[in-house]
C-alpha positions as CSV (number, residue, x, y, z in Angstrom):
1,M,0.6,17.0,-4.1
2,L,2.4,14.3,-6.1
3,T,3.5,11.4,-4.0
4,R,5.8,8.4,-4.7
5,L,7.6,5.8,-2.8
6,C,11.3,5.1,-3.2
7,T,14.1,3.4,-1.3
8,Y,16.6,5.3,0.8
9,D,19.3,4.3,-1.6
10,D,17.4,6.2,-4.4
11,L,17.5,9.5,-2.6
12,T,19.7,12.3,-3.7
13,A,22.2,13.8,-1.3
14,E,19.9,16.8,-0.8
15,Q,16.9,14.6,-0.1
16,R,18.8,12.6,2.5
17,Q,19.5,15.8,4.4
18,Q,15.8,16.8,4.1
19,L,14.8,13.4,5.4
20,R,16.6,14.1,8.7
21,A,14.2,17.0,9.2
22,I,11.3,14.6,9.8
23,N,10.0,14.9,13.3
24,V,7.1,13.1,15.1
25,H,5.1,14.3,18.1
26,P,6.8,13.8,21.5
27,E,4.2,11.2,22.6
28,Q,5.0,9.1,19.5
29,L,8.7,8.8,20.2
30,P,8.5,5.9,22.6
31,Y,6.8,3.8,19.9
32,C,8.6,4.7,16.7
33,G,11.7,6.5,17.8
34,D,13.2,9.4,15.9
35,I,14.6,9.6,12.4
36,E,18.3,9.5,13.5
37,C,17.7,6.2,15.3
38,A,15.9,4.8,12.3
39,L,18.7,5.8,9.9
40,Y,21.3,4.4,12.3
41,S,19.7,1.0,11.9
42,L,20.5,1.0,8.1
43,P,23.9,-0.6,7.4
44,A,26.6,1.4,5.7
45,T,26.4,-0.9,2.7
46,P,23.2,-2.4,1.3
47,H,22.1,-5.6,3.1
48,A,19.6,-8.1,1.7
49,G,17.7,-8.3,4.9
50,I,16.8,-4.6,5.5
51,K,15.7,-1.7,3.3
52,G,14.6,1.8,4.1
53,F,11.6,3.3,2.2
54,V,10.8,7.0,1.9
55,L,7.6,8.6,0.8
56,L,8.2,11.7,-1.3
57,A,5.6,14.5,-1.6
58,D,6.6,16.8,-4.5
59,D,10.1,15.2,-4.1
60,L,10.3,16.2,-0.5
61,P,10.6,13.3,2.1
62,V,7.6,13.3,4.4
63,A,7.5,9.7,5.8
64,F,10.0,6.9,6.4
65,L,9.9,3.2,7.4
66,L,12.3,0.3,7.7
67,L,11.4,-3.1,6.3
68,K,13.1,-6.3,7.3
69,R,13.1,-9.9,6.0
70,A,15.1,-13.0,6.6
71,P,17.9,-13.3,7.7
72,L,17.0,-10.1,9.8
73,L,13.3,-11.0,10.2
74,A,11.9,-10.4,13.6
75,H,11.8,-13.6,15.7
76,W,8.0,-13.3,16.2
77,A,7.2,-13.0,12.5
78,E,6.1,-15.8,10.2
79,P,8.3,-17.1,7.3
80,G,7.7,-15.4,4.0
81,S,6.8,-12.1,5.7
82,A,8.5,-8.7,6.0
83,T,8.3,-6.7,9.2
84,V,7.7,-2.9,9.4
85,H,9.8,-0.9,11.8
86,A,10.2,2.8,12.8
87,F,7.3,4.0,10.7
88,Q,7.3,7.8,10.9
89,V,5.2,10.5,9.3
90,D,6.4,14.1,9.7
91,K,4.2,15.8,12.3
92,R,3.5,18.7,10.1
93,L,1.6,16.5,7.7
94,Q,0.0,14.0,10.0
95,G,-3.8,13.7,9.6
96,Q,-3.6,14.3,5.8
97,G,-3.5,10.7,4.6
98,I,0.3,10.5,4.3
99,G,0.6,7.3,6.4
100,K,-2.2,5.6,4.5
101,T,-0.7,6.5,1.1
102,C,2.8,5.2,2.2
103,L,1.5,1.8,3.3
104,N,-0.7,1.5,0.2
105,L,2.2,2.2,-2.1
106,L,4.4,-0.2,-0.1
107,A,1.9,-3.0,-0.5
108,Q,1.6,-2.4,-4.2
109,Q,5.3,-2.1,-5.0
110,L,7.0,-4.5,-2.5
111,H,6.9,-7.4,-5.0
112,G,9.2,-5.4,-7.2
113,Y,11.9,-5.4,-4.6
114,W,11.2,-8.7,-2.6
115,P,9.0,-10.9,-4.8
116,E,9.0,-13.8,-2.2
117,I,7.2,-11.7,0.4
118,N,3.5,-12.5,0.8
119,Q,2.6,-10.5,3.8
120,L,3.6,-7.5,6.0
121,M,3.7,-7.8,9.8
122,L,4.4,-5.3,12.6
123,S,4.0,-5.1,16.3
124,V,2.2,-2.3,18.2
125,S,2.1,-1.5,21.8
126,P,-1.4,-2.1,23.3
127,F,-1.1,1.4,24.8
128,N,-0.7,3.0,21.4
129,T,-4.4,3.0,20.7
130,S,-4.3,5.5,17.9
131,A,-1.8,3.3,16.0
132,L,-3.9,0.2,16.5
133,H,-7.0,2.0,15.3
134,F,-5.1,3.4,12.2
135,Y,-3.7,0.0,11.1
136,K,-6.9,-1.9,11.6
137,G,-8.7,0.8,9.6
138,Q,-6.3,0.1,6.7
139,G,-7.1,-3.7,6.7
140,W,-4.4,-5.0,9.0
141,I,-5.5,-8.0,11.1
142,E,-4.6,-8.4,14.7
143,G,-3.2,-11.9,15.4
144,G,-2.3,-12.1,19.1
145,E,0.9,-11.2,20.9
146,A,4.2,-10.5,19.1
147,Y,6.5,-10.1,22.1
148,Q,6.5,-8.5,25.6
149,G,2.7,-7.8,25.3
150,E,2.9,-6.0,22.0
151,R,0.1,-6.8,19.5
152,C,0.9,-8.5,16.2
153,L,-0.8,-7.1,13.1
154,T,-0.7,-8.7,9.6
155,L,-1.5,-7.4,6.1
156,A,-1.7,-9.9,3.3
157,L,-0.2,-8.6,0.1
158,P,-2.0,-9.0,-3.3
159,P,-0.6,-11.7,-5.6
160,P,2.4,-10.4,-7.7
161,W,0.4,-10.4,-10.9
162,Q,-2.1,-8.0,-9.4
163,A,0.4,-5.8,-7.5
164,S,3.1,-5.3,-10.1
165,K,1.5,-5.7,-13.5
166,R,1.6,-2.4,-15.4
167,V,-1.4,-1.9,-17.6
168,K,-2.6,0.6,-20.2
169,G,-6.3,0.8,-19.8
170,I,-9.0,-0.8,-17.7
171,A,-9.3,-4.4,-16.5
172,L,-12.3,-5.2,-14.3
173,T,-12.6,-8.8,-13.1
174,C,-15.4,-10.7,-11.4
175,Q,-14.7,-14.1,-9.9
176,N,-11.3,-14.1,-11.6
177,R,-12.9,-13.4,-15.0
178,I,-12.3,-10.3,-16.9
179,I,-15.7,-8.6,-17.5
180,A,-14.5,-5.3,-18.7
181,S,-11.3,-4.4,-20.5
182,H,-9.9,-2.2,-23.1
183,R,-8.5,-5.3,-24.8
184,K,-11.5,-7.6,-24.6
185,S,-14.6,-7.2,-26.7
186,P,-17.5,-7.8,-26.6
187,L,-17.9,-7.4,-22.8
188,T,-19.5,-10.3,-21.0
189,A,-20.4,-10.8,-17.4
190,P,-22.1,-13.6,-15.3
191,R,-25.8,-13.1,-14.7
192,Q,-25.8,-14.2,-11.1
193,K,-24.9,-11.9,-8.2
194,A,-21.2,-11.6,-7.8
195,T,-18.5,-9.5,-6.1
196,I,-15.8,-7.5,-7.9
197,D,-12.4,-9.0,-7.3
198,L,-10.2,-6.4,-8.9
199,I,-10.3,-3.1,-10.7
200,V,-7.1,-2.1,-12.5
201,W,-6.8,1.5,-13.7
202,P,-4.0,3.5,-15.3
203,G,-4.0,6.5,-13.0
204,P,-4.9,7.9,-9.5
205,P,-8.0,6.8,-7.6
206,Q,-9.6,10.2,-7.9
207,W,-10.7,9.0,-11.3
208,F,-13.4,7.0,-9.5
209,T,-16.9,8.4,-9.0
210,S,-20.0,7.1,-7.3
211,L,-22.5,5.0,-9.2
212,G,-25.1,3.5,-6.9
213,R,-23.6,0.6,-5.0
214,F,-20.7,0.4,-7.5
215,R,-17.9,2.9,-7.9
216,A,-17.3,3.2,-11.6
217,L,-14.2,4.5,-13.3
218,T,-14.2,8.0,-14.8
219,Y,-11.8,7.3,-17.6
220,Q,-10.4,9.7,-20.1
221,R,-12.5,8.2,-22.9
222,P,-16.2,8.3,-22.1
223,T,-16.8,5.2,-24.2
224,W,-14.9,3.0,-21.7
225,Q,-16.7,4.6,-18.7
226,T,-20.0,3.6,-20.4
227,K,-18.8,0.0,-21.0
228,V,-17.5,-0.4,-17.4
229,R,-20.8,0.9,-16.1
230,R,-22.8,-1.5,-18.3
231,A,-20.7,-4.5,-17.3
232,A,-20.9,-3.6,-13.6
233,L,-24.7,-3.3,-13.6
234,R,-25.1,-6.6,-15.6
235,A,-23.0,-8.3,-12.9
236,S,-25.3,-7.1,-10.1
237,I,-22.3,-6.1,-8.0
238,D,-22.4,-6.0,-4.3
239,S,-19.6,-4.9,-1.9
240,P,-16.9,-4.0,-4.4
241,R,-13.3,-4.4,-3.4
242,M,-10.8,-2.3,-5.4
243,C,-7.1,-2.6,-5.8
244,S,-4.8,-0.5,-7.9
245,T,-1.6,-1.1,-9.8
246,S,1.1,1.2,-10.8
247,P,0.4,3.5,-13.7
248,P,2.2,2.7,-17.0
249,S,5.7,4.1,-17.4
């Protein structure tokens, strides 16, 4: 299944009709509403403070959300943030990682639309325990009450240079130093224990494979896989944290 995130404005007329077929489970309606209500919130003409995002799977809409920023930013949100509303995943595809994929792509691509945004925020009913568990599992941080008892969750976005830079090859950094790259030779790495800050790759995450405590990249050219493995082991890496960027055009 090939997935990509686009805005509502980018959809074809046929895809907009297909989007209206998205349905959620009845017990989810009090929390996210239905697709008709969500689309009704979009202005007839584009507005700087609101944008609709659609996840396409093989060019078929499978998820939708609204994103708001100033001047339409929710009153409980912090300046410099964007708030997520009416997030809906078609019930026929729930439980298959569609929601996670949608939020990951949104975090990676948002700087391309709204470069001033540094975090995402949303509010969740305390009775919606499955949603709270889902967002916390994706790295969202609970930060007290949003309004009327709803819980406020925040996700910090990666810096623009990490989230939006398009690369051709591998860049592996340790403590903000590149220790493995297709453009940097010879490879060097600090001898002391360190933590991987960022791994950039030119394709989908299934190119990763397990390598002890470190998940090394299975790249198209075995020579680069070998170099990344060597650099990782020399760095004595613990608890790697990985972050992807968009593949090259």
